[in-house]
N, C-alpha and C positions, 0 to 999 in steps of 0.2 A: 277562598275555596269554599263552596257550599256543601256542607255535609248534613245528613238527615239526623242531626242531633241539635239540642238547644244550645244557646250560648253565642257569644260574640264570634263573628266570622274571623276577624283578625285582631290580634292584640296590638296595642300601640307600639311603634318602633322604639327600641332602646338604643339610643345613640351614644357612641363613644365620644368622650370629651376631647376631641382632637380637631385640628383645623381641617376644613374641607380640602380636597385635592386641588392642586393648581392646574391640572390637565384633565381633559375629559376621560372618564373611566370607562371608555368603550372597549370592548374586547375585540382585538383584531384577529383576523384569520391566520393564526400562527400555530405551529406544532408545539407539542409538549414532549419532553424527553422523559422516558421512563428510567428513573435511577434504580439500577439493579441493586444498589447498596441498601436500599430500604424500600418501604412501601410508599414513600412520598414521591410525588411527581413534581418536578421542578421545571422552570422555563429554561430554554436554551438561550438564544440571543434575542428573544422577543422583548418588546418594550413594556407591554401591559397585559399580563396574562394572569388568570386565576388558576392556581395549582390545585390538584385534586386531593381528596382525602386518601387515607391509607387503604388501598386495595390494589391488587395486581391487575394489570391490563390483560384483556384477551390477547391471544397470541397471533398477531398478523404475520403473514408470510412476507415480511419485508426485511431486507438485509442491507447494511450500509455499504456504500461504494468504497473503492480503494483497495480491493483485494479480490482475487479470483475465488477464494474460499471465504465466505463471510460468516461471521458469528451469528447464528440464528437467535431470535428473541428468546429470552428465558422467561418462561411462565411457570410460576410456582403458586400453589394455593396459599392465600393469606390466612393467618390465624384468625379465627372468628372472635369477635368481641363478645362480652357478656350481654345477655338480653337486656334490652332497654326497660327502664321502669318509669317512664315519663308519665306524669299527670293522670294517673289512675286508669284502671281498666274500663273500657267502654267510652272514654272521653278522648277527644283529639285536641292537640295543642298546635295552633298556628302562631308563628311569631315572625316579625321582620326585624332584623338587626342591621344597622347601618354601619359600615366600615368606611372611614374617611380616606384610607390610603389604598392605592391600587396594588396589583400584583400579589394577592395572597397565595400562600401555600398551605393547604388544609390537610391535617392529619387527624384521623380518628383513633382513639385509644380506648382501652376497656373502661368500664365503670362510667360511661357516658361522658368521657373527657374528649374534648376537641381542641387541637392547637392550630392556630392560623398565623402564618408569618406573612406580613405585608411589607412591600418595598415601594419606595417612591423613586421613580426614575426621572432624572432631570435631562430633558432633551438638549438643552443648551450645553451642559457639561458632558453629556454622553455617558453618564454613569449613575449608579444608585447613590442617593445622598442621604436617605433616611430609611429606617426599618422599624417595625413594631411587631412584638410578639403578643398574641391574644390567646387566652385560655378560657374554655367553657367547661364547667363540670355538670351541666344540666342538659347535655346533648344539643347545645346550640341555642338555647333560649336566651342566655345572658353570657357576656364575655368580660374578662378582666384583662387589662393591659399589664404586661410583665416587663416593661422596659427597665424599670428600676432594679429588677432582679438579674438582668443580663448585662446591665451597664447602659447608662443613658446615652453615651456617645458611641456605643458599639453598633456597627452596621452589619447586619446578618445577611447571609446570602442563601444558605440552604438549611433545611431541617430534615433530619433522618430519624427513623425509629428502628430499633433492633427488631429483626423479623422473628427472633425466637423469644424475646421478652419485651413486650410493647410498653412496659413501664420505663424502659431505658431510652432516653432521647439524646440526640447529638445535634448541636447547632454549629454551623461553620460561619466564621466572620468573612466579610468581604475582603478578598486577597489584595485589592487595590489600596486598602487602608491598613490592614494588619493581618497577620496569620495566627489565628487562634481558634480553639474549639471550646464549646460550653457543653457540659455533660450534666444530665439529670437522671436520677434513678427513681424518681417518685412521680412519674407521668407529667413531667414538666413543671412541677410546682416550684422547685428550687434548682439552682445551677451552680456548677463550679467551672471556673475558666482556666484553661491551660494554653500557654503560648507555644507555638511551633517554630522550628527553624527551617521549615519548608512550606510550600504552598500546595494545598490539596486541590487536585482537579476532580477526582472521583474516589468513591469508597466502595468496598465490596465486603459485606458482612459474611461471616461463616454461616452455613446453613444449619449447623447444629450447636456450635459453641457461641453463646451470646457475647462473650468477652473478646472474641478474636475478630480483628478487622484488618483488611489490606487497604492501604492508601496509595493512590497514584498521584505523583506530583507534576507540576507544570514543566519541570525539567526532565521528565521521563525516568524518574526514579520510583522504585517500589518499596514501600515501607510496611512494616507489620506491627501490630499491637496486640498484646494478650491481656490487656486490662481496660478494654473499651476506650482506648484513645488517650489514656493518661501518660503513657510512655510509648515511644516509637523507636523502632530499630530498622536501619537501612538493610534491605535484602539484596537489591541488585540495581544497577544503573542501565541505561539505554534499553529500557523495556518498551515494547511496542504498545501504543495505546489500546486499551480494551482487549488485550490478549494475555490476560492473567486469570487464573481460575483456582478456586479451592478444590481440595480433594473431593471425590465422590464416595459417599459411604457405601461400603460393601465391595468396592473396586480397588481403591487405593489402601495400602496397608496402614499408612500413618494418617491420622485425621488432620494433622497440621501441614500436610504436604501441599505445595503450591506448584501448579503448572504455569509456565510463562514462556513467552516468546521474547527473546532479547538479542540485541546485537553485541557480539563479543569483540574482544580487542582486535581481532583480525579483520573487522569490518563486515563479517558475514552474520546473517541472522540464523539463530539456532533455537531449537525447542529444548528447554531446560526444566528440571524439577529440583526442588529442594524443600527442606523443612524450614518453617519461619524463623526458628532460632539457630539453625545450622545451615546457612546459605553461603558460606565462604567458597572459594574456588575449588578447594579440595573436597568439599561436601556436596557440591552440585553434581547432578547426573544429566546425561544427554541421552534420552531414550531413542533418539534418532541421530545416527552418527554424522549425517551429512547436513550441510546448510540448507535452509528452506527459504521460501519466498516470504517477503514482508507481509504481515497481516494475513497469514494463512492458517495459523494455529486455531483450531476449534476443539474444545473439550466439552462434550455434551453427552450426558447420560453414560451409556456404555462405550461410547465411541470417542476416538481422538483422530482428527483429520489434519493433514498437512499437505502442502503443495510445493513441488520442486519444478522449476522451469529450466530446461536444458535445450540449447539450440533453438530457442524461440517457441518450443512446444511444452505445454504444462503437463506434468504427471502428478496424479493425486494418490495419496497413501492414507490408509486407515488402520487403526489399531482397535480391535474389539476386545473389550474386557481386559485391557492392558496387555494383550498378547503382542508379539513382534509385529511391526508394521508390514502390511501387505499392499501391493499396488492395486488401486481400484481399477476394475475392468469395465469399461464402457464399450458399447459396440465399436468395432474396429475403426469405422469411418465416421464416427460422430464428430471427431476432431473439434473438441470444445474450445471456444475462445473465451468463455466465461462460465463459471459454475458456482452455484450457491447451495449450501446445505439448508434445507427448509425445515425438516422435521426428523427427529430420531425417536419418536414414540413407539412403544410396543416392539422393541428389538428389531427395528427396521428403519432404513434411511430413505427419506424422500429428498431428491435432489433436482434442482432446476438447472438445465444445461443449455447454454446458447451455443449453437453449433455454427460452423464456418459460414453457412449460407443464410443465417438469420440475423435480423437487426432489431426488431421490436417484439419478438416473441422468444419463448424458451420452450424446450421439450422437458417433460416431466419424466424422471427415471425413478424406479423403485428397486431396492436392493434385496439381497438375501439377508439372513439374520446377522452374518458377520460383517455386512456392509461392503463386501468386496465385489460381487457380481451384480451389475445393474442391468435391468431390462426396461424397455420403453413402456411408459404408462399412458402418455398423451402427448401429441405433437402440437406445436404452435399455440402455446398458452400465452395470453396477453400479458405484457409487462409494461411498467411505467416507472417514472421517477417520482419519489416522494418529495415532500417539501424540504427535507433535509438532504436531498441528493441521493437517497438510498433507492435501491432497486426494489420495486413492489411487484410481486407475482400474483396474478388474479387467480388464486387458489384458496379455498376456504374449507376447513375441516369442521364438520358439524359436531358440536359438543353433545355428549351424552350417549351417542351410539357410535361404536367403532366401525371404521370402514367406509363411512359416507363422506364424500368430498364433492364440492362444487368447483367448477373451473370455467373461466371464460376463454374460449378458444377462437382463434382466427381461422375462418373458413371462407375462402374466396373473397377476401378483403372485407368480410363481415364478422363482427364479434358476436358469438352465440354462447349461451350458458349451457353447460353439460353437467350431469350428475352421475356419480358412481356409487354403488352399494357394496362393492367388493374390492375396495382399495386400488382402483385404477385398472382392473382387468377389463371391465366393460363400462362404456359411457353412453348416455342417451340425453336427448333434449328434454327440457322441462315442459310438461303439459300445462297449457294456459288454463285459467279458471273457466268454468262453464258459463258463468254469468258475471255481469259487472255489478257495481254497487247498487244500481237501480233495479237489478233483477233481470235485465235484458240479456239474451243469449250473446255469447262472445264467439264470433266466427273466426276460428283460428285452427287451421289444419296442419298437423305435423307432416313432413318436416319443414314445410314452407313457412310456418308461423309457429311461434312458441313463446314461452315466458323467458325473459332475460333479466338477470339480477346484477346489481352493482355489488361487488364482493370486497370492496375496500373497507377495512376496519378503520375506525376513526383514529386519526393521530392526535385528536383532541379528546382527552378522557372525560370531558364535560358534556359530550354528545354521545349518542348511542351508536353511531356509525351506520353504514348503509345496510349491514346485515348483522344479526346477532342470534345466538342460541346459548343455552345453559346446560351444564351437566345435570342440574337438578330438575330440568324440564325436558326430558328426552322426547324427541319427535317434534318439538315446537321450534319453528324458525320464523323470523320476521326479517324482511328484506325490502329494500327499495329497488324498483325495476320497472319494466315496461313489457307490453305485449306487442309482438311484431316479428319482422324477419331478422332483426339484429338489435343489439343493445343500443339504447338511446340515453343521452344524458340531459335531454330537455323535456321530453314527455314522460314524466315519471309518476309513479304511485307507490303505495306501500302494500305489500302482499304478505300473507301468512300461511304457513302449512302446519297442520296438527298431526300429520302422519309421516314425518321424516322426509318430506319433499315429494311424496307421490302425487298429492293433489294440493292446489293452492286456491286461496280466496283473496280478493282485494278488499282492504279495509280502509284505505284513504286514497284520495285522488291526487293529493299533493305530498310533498316530502315532510315526514314527521320523524321525531326522535321517539323511540319506543324503548321502555325499560321494563325489566322483570322485577316483580316484588314477591315476597313471601315464597321463596324457592320456586318461582315460576307460576305460582298459583294466581297471580294477578298481573295485569299489564297496565302501564301508565304511558300515555302518549302526549306529546306536546309538539305543536307545529314548529317546524324549522323555518324561521322567517327573520327578516331584518327589521320588521315593524314591531311595535310594542304589543304584547298580548297579556291576557289575564285568565285564560282558560286552559284546562287540561282535561284529558279523557281517561276513564278507568274502565277496564274490562275484566270480568271474572269468568268468562266462558271462551277463552282462547281467541278473542277478537271477533266473536260472532255478534256481540252487541256492546255498545259503549255508552257510558254515562258521562255527561259533561259537568265539570265543576269549575268554580272560580277560585283561584288561589291568591288573588290580590284584588283589592277594590280599585286600584289605579293601574292602568296598563303598564307593563314592565318590559323594557328591552331585555329579553332573556339572553344571557351570555352562556349559560350552561346549567346543568342539573347534576347533583351528586346523590347517588343512591347508596344507602348504608352498606358497608362492607359485609359480605356474607348474604346479602339480600334477605336476611331472616327477620329483621324488624320492618315495621311499616313506616319508616321515617325517610323523608326525601328533602333535600335542600335545593332550592332554586335560587340562583344568584343572577343579578343584573343591575340595571339602573333605570330610574324613571325618566331621565333626560340625559343629554350629552354632557351636562355639567354637574350632574348629581353624584352623590356618593354611591359606593357599592351597597346594594341591598341584598341581604341574605334572608330568604323566606324558608322557614322551617315548616314542613307539612307532615303531620302525624296521621297515618292511615289506620291506626288501631281501631278506631270507632266503626270502620266499615266492615270489620270482621266480627260477627256475632259470637263466635265460639271456636274452639279447636275442633278440627275435623275428626269424625268418628268413622268406623268401618263402613257404615251405611252411606257415607258421602263419596265413596270411590267407585269407579268402574274400571274394567280391564281394557287394555289396548294392545293389539297384536302387531308387532313390527313386521313389515313385509316390503317386498320390492315388486310393485305392480302385481300383487296377488301372490307372489312366491313367498312362503312363510320362512324359508331358510335364508338367512342373511349372515354372511361370514361363517357359514357352517353350523349355525345353531338357530333354534327357535327361541324367541324372547317375547314374553308377555309382561307388559307394564301395567301399573295401576295409576289412574289419573283421577283427579277430583271431578265429580260430575259437573257439567256446565251449569252455571247460574248459582251454585251453592257458595255462599259467602262465608265459608269457614276458613280458619287459619291452618296451614299445613304444618308449620313448625320445623325445627331442625332435625327431629327424629323421623321425618318423613322418608320412607323407602319406596323407590319407584319399581324395582324389578320384582315380579312375582314368580315367574317360571323362566328357566333357562336350561335347554336341553340340546345336545348335539344332533346334527343331521347326518344322514348317510352321504358320503362324498360323491359328488357328481363332477362332470367336466368343468362346470362353472366355478368350482373351488380351486382350480389350478390355473396358473398363468404360465406363459412360455418361459423356459429357463434361458440362461445367458447363451447367446449365440443362435437362438431360435427366433423365428418370426411367425406371427399368426396370419394364416392365409384365409381366403374367402370361405373355405370349407370348415373353418374353425379349428384347423389342425396346425400344430406347431412344427414348422419345417426349418432345417438348418439354413442360416443365411449363407450367401454365396462365399463370404470370406471366412466362414467358420468350419473347422474340421472337428467333428465330435471326438475323434481320437486324441485331440490336443488336450483334453481334460486330464489325461494321464501323464502329461509331459513333466509335471513337477513331482511325480510319484516315483518312489524308489522300489527297486526290485525286492520282493519279499514282503512288501507292505500291501495295504488295501486302499482302494479309492472308490468314491461314489460315481458310478457311471450313469449319467443323466439319460432319461428317456425323452428329453426335450420339454418336460413339464416340471414344475415345482409348485408345491402347495402354497397358497397365499399365506404370508406370515400373519399370525393371529387368527387364522381360520381354524375352527374347532371341529370340523367334520371328522367322522370316523368311518372305517370300513368302506364298502362300496367300491369305487374306482381307485381307492387309495393305493392298493397294491400294484395296480397296473401302471399308474403314473409316477409313483415315487421312484427315486434313483436307486440303483442296485449296487450293492457292495461287491467289488471284483478285485482280483489280484492285480498288482501293478506289473505291467509287462516290462521286460528288459529292453533297453534301447541304447543304440550307439549315440555318442555325443553329436549333436547337430545344432546349427545356429549359434555358434560361439561368437561372443561380442566382447570387445574391450571398450570401456568408457572411462572418462575421468569423472570424479565426483561432482565437479562444477560444470561439466560439459564442455570445457575449453581444451584446446590442443596446444596452448602456450602456458608455460610454467616458469616462474622465476627460480633462478638457481638458489639453492640453499633452503627452499621451502618444501614442505611436504607435498608430494604428488600422490593422490589417492586414486587407485585404479579399481574400477568395478568390473567384474567378470560375470557375464550373463550367458546362459545356455538355454536355448529354446526346448530342446529335448535331450534326454539322457538320464542315467541313474546318478543322481547327485551324490549319493553316499558311496558309490563304487567307481567313481571317476577320478583319476589322478589329474591334478592341475599343475602345470609348470608355467611360470611367468618370467620371461627374460626381459630385463629393463633396458637392454641395449648398451649399457655402459660397462659390461663385463660382470654384472651381478645378476643372478637368477635365483628364484625361490621355487620350491616344490611343495605341494600339499597332497595328502592322500585322498581327500574328498573336498566337497564344496563348503563344508561347515565353517572352516576358518576364514574363508574369503567373502562371506556374505556381507560383511560390513565394510569391505574394501581392503586393498593391500596398499600400504604406505611405503613410499620410497623417497629419499632425498638425493637429488643429483648434485654433484660437487663441481661440475663443469658445465659450460654452456655449449649448445650445439643442437643438432637434430638427431633424435634417438629413435630407433625402430624397436618398439615394444611388441613382443610376440607372446601370445598365450597359446598353450597347447593342452588339449584335453584328451584323455585316452581311457578307455575301459576295454573289457574283454570283447566287446562287439564292434569296436571301431575307434576313430579319433577325429578330431577337428582342430583347425588352427584359425587364429584371428590375429591381425596385425594392426597396430596403431603407430603413427609417426608423431612424436611429441617434440615440440620446439621448446628447448630450455634456454632462457635468455637471462642475461644480467642486465639490470635496469640501466638504460642509457641516461646519463646525467648531463652531459654537455656535448655540443657540437661546435666546431670552429671551421668556418668556410675560408679556405686558403685560396685567394685569387690575386692576380697581378693588379697593380695600381692602374696601369695603362695598357691597353691592347690595341693591336693594329686591325683595322677593318678588313673583313674577308680572310682572316688568318685564324687557324685553330688556336684556341686557348685552353690550356690544361687547368681544370678547376678541381680542387680536392676538398672533401669534407672529412675533417679529422674528428673522430668520435672518441669520447672518454667515458668509461674505460675502453681500451682498444680491443679487448677480447669480450665483446658483448653478445656473441652469437650471431644468428642470422638477422640482418637488418635490411630494411627497404628504404631506398633513397628517392625522394620526389624533388625534381629540379624544375624551377620556374625561371625563365629568361625574359627580361623586358616586360611587355604587357601581355604575355601569353596567358591564356585562361586554363589550358590543360598542361599538366606537368609531364616531363620525361621521367620514366620510372626505371630505376636500375637496382641491381643487387650489389653493384660495385660502388666504392666510395669516391671514385674519380670519374670525370667525364670530360670529353673534348667538345668545345662548342665554338662556332664561328659567328661573330657579331657582324651584322651587315649594315647597321645604322650607326652613324657617328653621334657622339655626344655621351651623356651619362646613361649607362645601362645597368639595370638592377638584376642581381642574381640571388635567388632564395633557394635554400635547400631545407627540406624536412626529412628527419630521420625517424623511422618507426621501428620500434623494437618491443614486442610484447604489448603491454598496455600503455607504453610511453610514446609520446610524439613530441619532438623538440625541433627547433628550427634556428637558422641563422641567416642573415641577409647582408650582402655587401653590394657596393656599386663600383663599376669599372668605367674609366674614361676611354672611349673608343675614338681613335683618330686614324687618318691616312698615314701619318708619320709623326715622329717626335724624337727628341734627344733627351738623355738623362745624364746625371752626374752625381757621384757620391760626395757627401759633405761630412766634414768633421768639425769639431769645436774645441775651443780652448779648454784646458783640463778643469778649470773651475766649475764648468757645467756639471761634471760627473758628481761632484759633491752634493749638488742640489737636485739630483735626478732620483725621484722615488720609484722609478720604473713601473708606473701604472699607466693604463691607456689614456685616462683623462689628461694627465700631465703632458704626454706626448702630443695629444691633439692640440692643446693650447700653445705649446712651444712651437709646433709646426705652423700655426697661424701667425705667431710673432715673427718667425723667420720669413714667412711669405711677405708680410707687410714690410719688413726691413729691406728685402730685395727689391720690392716694388718702389719703395721710397728712394733708395740709392740710385737705381737704374732708370726709373721712369717707365718701366715695362708694365703693361696692363696685367693685373693680378690674375685674369682668366687664362693667361699663358703660362702660369707658374703653378706647379704642385710640389708640395714638400711633405714628405712622410718620414717620421722618425722611426728607427728600428728599436725593438725591445732590447734590453740588456745594456751592459757597460763594456767599453767606453761608449759614450753617446755618439751616435752617427745617424745620418739621414740620407735620403735620396731626393735629388732635385730633378723634376721632370719639366722640360721646356716644350710647350705645345704650340702648334701653329695657330695663327689668329683665326677667329671665326669667319666663316663664309669666304674662305680663300682657296678652296680646293680646285677651282677652275684654272687658276694661274699657278700651276704646280711649280715650274722652274723658278720663277721670280719669288714665289713664296718660300721655297727651300732656301733661296739666298737670303730672304728676310729672316728666316729662322736662324741661319748661320750667323747673321749679324746680331740677333738677339742673344745668341749663345756667347758670342765674342764679348758683348757688353757685360753680361753676367760674369763671364770668366775673368775679365779684367778687374771688375769690382771685387770679386772674391780674392783674387791674387794680390790685390793692393790692400787687403784687410779693411776694406771700406764697409763691409757688411757686419754690423755689430747690433746688439740689442741689450737692453738693461733687464736682467732677470728680476732683480730686486735692488733697492738702493745700495750702491757700492759694489754690485756684481755685474760687471760688463763682460759679455760673452762675444767672442769673435768667431765668425763662421769662415772656414777654410775649404779649399778644394782638396779632396783626398788624393786624387791622382794628378800627375803632371800633364797627362794627355787627356783631352776631352773624349768621351765615348762618341763613336760615329753615329750618323743619322740612322734611325730605325724606321723602316717604312714597309709598305705592302708590295713593292715592286721586286721582281726577281733579281735585278741588277744590284741590289743592295745586300744580297745574301752574303757575299764574300766579306763586305765591310762589317756586317753584323757578326759574322763569325770571328773576324779579327777583334772586334770589341769584346766578344765573349772570352776569347783567349786572354786578352789583356786583363780583364777583370779577374779571371780565374788565377792568372799568374800573380797578380797583386795580392789576392786573397790568400793564396798558398804561401806567399812570402811572409805575410803578416802572421799567418798561423805558425810557421816554423820559428819565427822570432819569439813568439810567446811560448811555444812548446819548449824551446831551449831553456827558458827561464822558469821551469815548473817548480823549482825549489821555493819560489816566492808564492805563497798561497793565493794572494789576490791577483797576481799576474796569471796564474793558472786558470782562475775563474774567467778573467777577461779573454783568455785564449779560447776557452770553450764557447763563450758567448759570441766572440768574433767569428768562430767557425760556423755557428748557426746562422749568424747574420749574413755571412757571405753567401751561404746557400740561398737564403731568401732573396738577396740582392740579385743573384744570377737569374733566378726564376722571374723576377719582375722586370728586369731590364730587357731581356731578349724575348721577343715574341715571334720571331721568324720560324718558318716551318722546319728549319734545321736546328733550332735551339733545343737543348735538353729540357724535359718537363719534370716537375717535382712530383714524386710519388710518396706514398706513405712510408716506404722503406728508407727514404732519404732523411726522415726526421730522426734525430739522434735518440731521443727518449720521450715517450708520450707524456710523462709527468712534467718534464722540464718544458716541453712544448706548450702544454696546456697552461702551465704556470706563467710562461713568459709571452706566449704569442696569442693566447685566447683573449684578444682585445679587439676593439674597433679601430680599423684604420681610417684615418681622416686625412685626405690629401687636399689641402687648401680648402676649397669650397665643397669638396665631396663629402656628403653626409652618409653615414653608414649605420645600419640598424643591426644589432646582434641580440637576439632573444635567448641569451644564455648567461650563466654565471660561472665564475671560476672557483674552484676549490682545490686545495693541495692534498686532500685525502683520496687515495685511489682504492676503489672497491677491490676485494680479492676475487676477481672473476677470471676464469680460464675457460678455454674452449677446446674442443676435440676436433 
């Protein structure tokens, strides 16, 4: 860089004694994440990025995705470092330092100390394999490697500096290798290492107490430290990422209070507060009694925001200065589907709301001081997605002058740039420059042509961004944009305004990065390009003229530039590389020699802030002092910009439309069609006062006085008495289903009425009611626990001396459904109704819905009854599935039924030795049934597809044998019936001669017998067989009754008593499965002797030979204590 002073242009590079990088050190276009825990900026998932020095980023209106209410960027001023004392007054020092490892993280400290953390990323391994810590004590001229002081094998990941004491440094190790921190209290000269039992994901330093830190772990736990990380204490588990905040001075009573959003044991998300050393369950507080949406808590300045979604619609709440939460009031039909808090500066909230009919744009709303009532500021503001997936709103707040904003708005599918000088009340297009760079006139007529600017702040802190302004340089704006009918991203130039956006000049025809030096007294520009460069430009007259300098003798691929924090010194660091394989090059540029002296009184001139000639901006006149153009003196940190500030007389332009009012073409605020001005008094109690709006409200932060203030300001009036109207009952979670035994919280709302003089009665519908003298006790909800399941009519009654109102809610209280067993016959007759029952456990679970699927049907039959009759029309295997829905629970069971024109069945019994080996579980019964089927087929030679065997639950062991017709024989009905009779006779003879045996295990031979002496008659679909079927039923019932009486007579023997009970259950099941004719009795729920015994013994899968059954349920012997009404 060529300076008008003698001496060498550039000193020789001082290289670090390390190996060169194994990968090209080229900076990719990746974002950097601002670590709110410190001033250091670190990389996210990027591979090769240079991190910035210790300075806060400007505040972009960008919010992360993943929540309707997003946490706005936190911008706080950085502590200014001590003045530089480099290389003598009047001389400049240029140096190039080579760093051999990519990914540095650079931190500036006081006393000319700079720390750089470099990391080497191995693309083959996909991780960081090496790190080095560098330290400079001469403002970047030379660097010392400190690996031996932090551990030669230690791999570091992040570097933090305490925001309140920049002598204190914290280093984090790579969590993939170890979990530890290194602490320094002497500006990074020495370190102490401490091992951790958790892995840190992020840190949050206290804004006032230098020793207090919050650490968020990878497993969503929040820890606190009161000694700068030497000891840690667990505060809470299941904390939402990035939703924890330190107390705000002047608002929270305790300085160690922490606000957090966490998931509690009940699975809901809540807003909690506690002190860092007292965060046990008994010490925690819940400022908002109801559960909130995930990632919705925002604690910013005087405000706390939360979001609650009920019935698919989001409701937003705000607390101002820690007052009770109030519901945010947006225009009635804005119907937001997305909302972001953008700014909370100057006791006012800027919010971006995407309404129901918007996709790529947002509407800007601005609030009153309390953040409750919002009015529209600008419609259809452009939005986009950032590189990290965050929502970026094209809105820019000009630094240094309150009330001035720039926004890119979509108008007739064109993006145009608008400016406001009164915080969104009025917007206008930007006037294009009168001449171009060559002095030729610019033909651009409003509103058809104007200046349009790119308003995105750089996500990379090493570039200046497309627009910039500084608090220390009021009225000075530099931005990238174009002249035309709409915003363009191809034909761009750089423009500058010296009067707060009233007029603009073009300073470059291509894209440049422009930085402020010396509190805005000087500008430095560098071309934004992908080719190597070696020049930069400097201006001392707000961009009217530029001087070209060389900052390196060899062209450099510039990856970024770092301006000194506080912009008070004249030192700048340019970093990049000479080639794709070279090392990082750090070029230190000292601008001190360009400033001949400190500025004196004669070096300044005055500048009057105005809006197109109007001197009153935000209700006051302001006069600033600026350095005269071309004077190369240094402003210094004691430079003061404002000379005069006096209030103006209030005019109509100082007032915006109040909530519920809209501005019409005559500039008057008229009530919207949905708004009734009298509704403002609905929350007012008789005997009290309220502010009755005139339709206008003074813009927040506007300092005007007198004039029209009295006319437009709201008037204090007495609250009128009103009868209760618009009474509503809601549940806290918005659901109308509640589990028995859990807290049901009811919210009572009333649109109008005297809250303090209205009696409230709430009848829960279960014989219990409560009464309150006024609304105060019910504001946080009324809790009640239902001890039985059912549908309850909850009634609220409100009454005062002027009238009454009633509201009703029907609440479904359910007991969780745990199991369902589908009771179906093994075999059914085609074209005959079959009774199918779903047995639910527990049996008293409240109101349930049953979904039935038969065969290949795609739509279910839906009933409120647990039984259904169905006629199968297709022979073969038919599937039956039932789903039972109760509350939030949905369970199902599936069975298969063999459907035929006719069949015969026979009860089987076994030799007593089988009972000894019967564990009475479904799997055992399935396997033994297959063994019996194979034994019958082997002895008789009958095809196994004609045989089905199903074992019954319980003891003594018994089974049912089904004899089915041969496949594809339905056309020869009579001969086939005769064939079936012949098959039955063969099976009957084999069983009677004890020929059917099987070996259960070595030495255990089991014989299969016929239980009855007479074979059951043929069961079929013809009417002629009804009488024979009835005879069969009677014989089965007679035999079952006889067996029951025999066992009943022997009740003195305990085990015989058990057999008798099991036999009784088994015979009921046998009758239901054997008879399928229309005259046969059907099983109902009342026929099951005991739900617990049934679910314990019968809740299994029936397998009949080759029939496969699916049961998506499990069995348990513990019965919930659920009752219904």
